C-alpha positions in Angstrom: -63.1 56.0 -68.9 -64.5 59.4 -68.5 -68.2 60.4 -68.1 -68.6 60.8 -71.8 -67.9 57.1 -72.2 -70.7 55.7 -70.0 -71.2 52.0 -69.2 -72.7 50.0 -72.1 -76.0 49.6 -70.1 -77.7 51.1 -67.1 -78.1 47.6 -65.5 -75.6 45.9 -63.2 -74.9 42.4 -61.9 -72.7 41.5 -59.0 -71.6 37.9 -58.6 -69.5 36.8 -55.7 -68.2 33.2 -55.6 -67.0 31.8 -52.3 -65.9 35.3 -51.3 -62.8 34.8 -53.5 -63.9 35.8 -57.0 -66.1 38.9 -57.8 -67.5 39.7 -61.2 -69.3 43.0 -61.8 -71.0 44.3 -64.9 -72.1 47.9 -65.6 -68.7 49.4 -64.6 -67.8 52.6 -66.3 -64.5 53.4 -64.6 -62.0 52.0 -62.2 -61.3 54.9 -59.8 -58.4 53.2 -58.0 -57.2 50.0 -56.4 -54.6 48.3 -54.2 -54.4 45.0 -52.4 -57.0 46.0 -49.8 -59.6 48.0 -51.8 -61.0 48.6 -55.3 -63.1 51.7 -56.1 -65.4 51.5 -59.1 -67.8 53.9 -60.9 -70.8 51.8 -61.9 -74.3 52.2 -63.5 -75.7 52.2 -59.9 -73.2 54.6 -58.3 -69.8 54.2 -56.7 -68.9 50.7 -55.5 -66.1 50.1 -53.0 -64.8 46.6 -52.5 -62.6 45.8 -49.5 -60.6 42.7 -48.6 -57.2 41.3 -48.6 -54.9 40.3 -51.6 -57.3 41.9 -54.1 -56.3 42.0 -57.7 -58.2 43.2 -60.8 -57.6 40.3 -63.2 -60.2 41.2 -65.8 -61.3 44.5 -67.2 -63.3 45.2 -70.3 -64.1 48.8 -71.1 -66.2 47.6 -74.1 -68.5 45.4 -72.0 -68.2 47.2 -68.7 -67.2 44.0 -66.9 -64.6 43.8 -64.1 -63.3 40.6 -62.4 -61.6 40.8 -59.0 -59.9 38.0 -57.1 -58.8 37.9 -53.5 -60.4 37.6 -50.1 -63.5 39.9 -50.3 -64.7 41.2 -46.9 -67.2 43.9 -48.0 -69.0 45.8 -50.8 -70.5 49.3 -50.4 -72.5 51.4 -52.8 -72.7 55.2 -52.6 -73.3 58.1 -54.9 -72.0 61.6 -54.8 -75.1 63.0 -53.0 -74.8 60.3 -50.3 -71.0 60.8 -50.0 -71.6 64.5 -49.3 -74.1 63.6 -46.6 -71.8 60.9 -45.2 -74.2 58.0 -46.0 -74.0 55.0 -48.2 -75.8 51.7 -48.8 -74.4 48.9 -46.8 -74.3 45.8 -49.0 -72.1 43.1 -47.5 -69.4 42.8 -44.8 -68.5 45.0 -41.9 -66.8 48.3 -42.3 -65.1 49.8 -39.3 
C-alpha cells in the first residue's frame, strides 16, 4: 500500500508466541522480506523483524494485520528521523 492508504487505525499490537509466530496489527505496508528479515511500515514507524526461516503467511491490507512464522530473534522500531540520525528503538533480541 502507499501512503495514501494508511493503516486502518493509529494503534498497534504485537504478539509473539514462543518466538515462532508473530502477529502484528497496524501495518500499512510490507517494505520487503526474505527468510532472515521482514521490513514493515506500521502505525508506530518502521518495524524490522529478524530471524531464521521467516515467512509471511498472513497479510490483510483491509485490517492492517500481518502474521509471520519462523524463528524470531529480534524486533526493531525506527522512523525516518531516527534512521537519518542512525538511531532506533531496541525492542527485542540482539542485533550485531
